[in-house]
C-alpha positions as CSV (number, residue, x, y, z in Angstrom):
1,M,-6.3,16.2,-1.0
2,P,-8.2,13.6,-2.3
3,H,-11.1,12.8,-0.8
4,S,-12.4,9.7,0.4
5,T,-15.9,8.4,2.7
6,S,-16.6,5.5,4.9
7,V,-20.1,5.8,3.1
8,A,-20.3,4.1,-0.3
9,G,-22.0,5.6,-3.5
10,P,-23.3,4.0,-6.6
11,V,-20.8,1.7,-7.8
12,L,-19.0,3.1,-10.7
13,R,-18.1,0.0,-13.5
14,P,-14.6,0.0,-15.4
15,Q,-15.8,1.7,-18.2
16,G,-12.6,-0.8,-20.4
17,N,-10.1,0.8,-23.0
18,T,-11.7,3.4,-24.8
19,P,-9.8,6.3,-26.5
20,M,-10.3,8.7,-23.5
21,N,-8.9,6.3,-21.4
22,F,-6.1,5.8,-23.8
23,I,-5.6,9.5,-23.7
24,R,-6.2,9.9,-20.0
25,S,-3.6,7.7,-19.1
26,L,-1.1,9.4,-21.4
27,L,-2.2,12.2,-19.8
28,F,-1.4,11.3,-16.6
29,L,2.2,9.1,-17.5
30,L,3.0,12.6,-18.6
31,L,2.5,15.0,-15.7
32,L,4.1,12.1,-13.1
33,L,7.3,12.5,-15.9
34,V,7.1,16.3,-14.7
35,I,6.5,16.2,-11.3
36,T,8.2,13.0,-10.1
37,P,11.6,14.6,-10.8
38,P,11.8,18.1,-9.2
39,Y,9.7,16.8,-5.9
40,A,12.6,13.9,-5.5
41,I,15.1,16.7,-5.6
42,L,13.5,18.2,-3.0
43,V,12.4,15.6,-1.2
44,L,17.0,14.2,-1.3
45,L,17.4,18.3,0.2
46,A,14.7,17.3,3.0
47,A,17.1,14.7,3.6
48,P,18.6,16.3,6.7
49,V,14.8,16.6,8.0
50,P,14.8,14.6,11.4
51,R,12.2,10.9,10.3
52,M,8.2,11.8,10.7
53,P,8.7,15.5,9.5
54,R,10.5,14.0,6.7
55,H,7.8,11.2,6.0
56,R,5.2,13.6,5.6
57,F,6.8,16.3,3.4
58,I,7.3,13.3,1.4
59,T,3.7,12.1,1.2
60,G,2.9,15.3,-0.5
61,W,3.8,13.7,-3.8
62,T,1.2,11.2,-3.3
63,M,-1.6,13.6,-2.2
64,I,-0.9,15.5,-5.7
65,V,-1.1,11.9,-7.6
66,L,-3.9,10.8,-5.2
67,W,-5.2,14.7,-6.9
68,L,-4.5,13.3,-11.2
69,V,-5.8,9.7,-10.1
70,R,-9.4,11.1,-8.9
71,Y,-10.0,14.4,-11.3
72,L,-8.0,12.9,-14.2
73,L,-8.0,9.4,-14.3
74,G,-11.6,9.4,-12.2
75,I,-10.9,6.6,-9.7
76,R,-12.6,7.5,-6.4
77,Y,-12.5,5.5,-3.4
78,V,-14.2,4.0,-0.5
79,V,-13.3,2.7,2.9
80,K,-15.0,0.7,5.2
81,G,-13.7,0.5,8.1
82,R,-12.2,2.7,9.9
83,E,-13.1,2.5,13.3
84,H,-11.3,-1.1,13.5
85,L,-7.8,1.1,13.3
86,P,-6.2,0.3,16.4
87,K,-4.9,4.0,18.1
88,Q,-0.6,2.5,17.8
89,P,1.4,1.4,15.2
90,S,0.5,-2.1,14.5
91,V,1.4,-4.4,10.8
92,I,-1.1,-4.0,8.5
93,L,-1.0,-7.4,5.7
94,S,-3.0,-6.5,2.7
95,K,-3.8,-7.5,-0.7
96,H,-1.8,-6.2,-3.6
97,Q,-3.0,-5.5,-6.8
98,S,-1.5,-2.6,-8.5
99,A,0.2,0.3,-7.6
100,W,-2.9,1.9,-6.2
101,E,-2.4,1.0,-3.1
102,T,1.0,1.6,-2.7
103,I,0.1,5.5,-3.0
104,A,-3.9,6.1,-1.3
105,F,-2.4,3.8,1.3
106,Q,-0.7,6.8,2.6
107,S,-3.9,8.7,3.0
108,I,-5.9,5.5,4.5
109,F,-3.2,4.8,6.8
110,P,-1.2,6.9,9.8
111,P,2.4,7.3,8.3
112,Q,4.0,3.9,7.4
113,S,7.2,2.1,6.7
114,F,6.4,0.1,4.2
115,L,8.4,-3.8,3.2
116,L,9.3,-3.4,-0.3
117,K,12.5,-5.5,-1.7
118,R,16.4,-3.3,-1.9
119,E,15.9,-3.7,-5.7
120,L,13.6,-0.7,-6.2
121,L,15.4,1.7,-4.3
122,W,18.0,1.9,-7.1
123,I,15.3,2.9,-9.6
124,P,16.1,6.8,-10.1
125,F,14.0,9.6,-8.6
126,L,11.2,7.5,-7.9
127,G,14.0,5.1,-5.4
128,W,15.6,7.2,-4.3
129,G,12.7,8.9,-3.1
130,L,11.5,5.8,-1.5
131,A,15.2,5.4,0.2
132,L,14.3,8.7,2.0
133,F,10.8,6.9,3.1
134,S,11.7,5.3,6.4
135,P,11.0,2.0,4.8
136,I,12.6,-1.5,4.9
137,A,14.2,-3.1,2.4
138,I,15.3,-6.7,2.2
139,D,17.0,-8.3,-0.1
140,R,15.0,-11.4,-0.5
141,A,18.1,-13.5,-2.5
142,S,19.2,-14.4,1.4
143,R,15.7,-15.9,3.7
144,A,17.8,-15.6,7.1
145,E,19.3,-11.9,6.1
146,A,15.2,-10.9,5.7
147,F,14.1,-11.7,8.4
148,K,16.8,-10.7,10.5
149,R,16.7,-7.3,9.1
150,L,12.4,-7.3,8.9
151,A,12.9,-7.3,12.9
152,E,15.7,-5.1,13.7
153,R,14.7,-2.2,11.1
154,G,11.0,-3.2,11.8
155,R,10.7,-2.1,16.1
156,E,12.8,0.4,15.0
157,R,10.1,1.9,13.1
158,L,7.4,0.7,15.1
159,G,9.2,2.8,18.1
160,Q,9.4,5.8,16.1
161,G,5.8,6.0,15.2
162,F,5.6,3.9,12.3
163,W,3.0,1.7,10.9
164,I,4.4,-1.3,9.4
165,T,2.5,-2.3,6.2
166,V,3.3,-5.7,4.4
167,F,1.6,-7.7,0.8
168,P,1.8,-11.2,2.3
169,E,2.1,-12.5,-1.0
170,G,4.9,-10.6,-1.8
171,T,3.8,-9.3,-5.4
172,R,0.8,-7.8,-7.2
173,T,-2.2,-10.7,-7.9
174,A,-4.9,-10.2,-10.8
175,P,-8.7,-9.7,-9.6
176,G,-10.0,-13.0,-8.5
177,R,-6.2,-14.6,-8.0
178,R,-5.0,-16.5,-5.1
179,G,-0.9,-15.4,-4.3
180,R,0.6,-17.5,-1.6
181,Y,0.6,-15.4,1.4
182,R,4.5,-15.5,3.0
183,I,4.7,-15.6,6.5
184,G,6.7,-12.2,6.8
185,G,4.6,-9.7,8.1
186,A,3.0,-12.4,11.1
187,W,6.5,-13.0,12.4
188,L,7.0,-9.6,12.4
189,A,3.3,-9.5,14.2
190,H,4.4,-11.9,16.4
191,A,7.9,-10.9,17.3
192,T,7.1,-7.7,17.8
193,G,3.8,-8.6,19.5
194,S,2.0,-5.6,17.6
195,L,-1.4,-6.2,16.1
196,V,-2.1,-7.2,12.8
197,V,-4.7,-5.2,10.8
198,P,-6.2,-7.0,7.6
199,V,-7.3,-5.1,5.0
200,A,-8.5,-6.5,1.2
201,H,-9.7,-3.7,-1.4
202,N,-10.8,-4.7,-5.5
203,A,-8.4,-1.6,-6.9
204,G,-7.2,-4.3,-10.0
205,L,-10.3,-4.0,-11.5
206,V,-9.9,0.3,-12.3
207,W,-5.8,-0.4,-12.1
208,P,-5.4,-3.5,-13.4
209,R,-1.4,-4.7,-12.9
210,N,0.9,-3.5,-15.1
211,A,-1.5,-1.9,-17.1
212,F,-1.4,1.5,-19.3
213,I,-4.8,2.3,-19.5
214,K,-6.6,2.9,-16.0
215,R,-10.0,3.3,-15.9
216,P,-12.5,5.2,-14.0
217,G,-14.0,4.1,-10.9
218,L,-14.8,3.1,-7.6
219,V,-12.4,1.6,-5.2
220,T,-13.9,-0.5,-2.2
221,V,-10.8,-0.6,0.9
222,E,-12.0,-2.5,3.6
223,I,-10.4,-2.7,7.4
224,G,-10.8,-5.7,9.0
225,E,-10.7,-6.0,13.2
226,P,-7.2,-6.0,13.8
227,I,-6.2,-10.1,15.1
228,D,-3.6,-9.7,18.5
229,P,-0.6,-11.9,17.5
230,Q,-0.6,-13.4,21.4
231,G,-1.4,-16.5,22.1
232,L,-0.7,-17.7,18.1
233,T,1.9,-18.6,16.1
234,P,3.1,-16.9,12.7
235,E,1.4,-19.7,10.7
236,Q,-1.8,-19.0,12.6
237,I,-1.6,-15.1,12.1
238,I,-1.2,-14.7,8.4
239,A,-3.9,-17.8,8.3
240,R,-6.4,-15.7,9.7
241,V,-5.2,-13.2,7.5
242,E,-5.7,-14.7,4.4
243,E,-8.8,-16.1,5.3
244,W,-10.6,-13.0,5.7
245,I,-8.8,-11.1,3.2
246,E,-9.6,-14.1,0.7
247,S,-13.3,-13.6,2.1
248,R,-13.8,-10.4,1.2
249,M,-11.9,-10.5,-2.5
250,V,-14.6,-12.8,-3.2
251,E,-17.8,-9.9,-2.6
252,L,-14.8,-7.4,-3.6
253,C,-13.5,-9.2,-6.9
254,P,-17.0,-11.1,-8.0
255,A,-16.1,-13.7,-11.2
């Protein structure tokens, strides 16, 4: 299992698109193509298993991938602020820069249900596994229907012991960029009375958005103090989340 620590060592600066990084990234992709289809079949066979044990089995794939990320791609990570994690299932609102965090968060946080767009479930193998991962899949084309499903499934997942991870910008943003923070995750926290955990990180420096080549380096993940939604509107909650995350990004992704 990949190892992380709460004490940062020397920062490994990204090395750029070198021939070695190309070879590492190619091998990583080939190994994913070998590993994912048979694991997806095992996941499908595990469909009758109760939700939480099934979730833990599926995360076995992410543990394998994180091992490859660490020892093949040379990408390590450090976590700061673990002491801020609440005891009860909460809503995680995180910066979104790459695919790295969707994988690594499975090791960093308790079992989670991701808010994602419905179309991702249609991807062969990967989407089938996602469908059994207890996600909250919504149709972004219908705002009213999306909020209704978010409320229903969100309460259900929290009651089942899952945390809920939402990327409020909705899409991956490059280091140094800021997307528009959408209100869905804050609205869910407000509706359910769940604590909000803001998360900032700089994974995009080593695993850029839509980039084939990944670069060795150290990802820093920072967990902020939880925000109690009581007495706050969804707009106030998301404003506090955005303020904290973007203030940390100035240091995590300096110009």
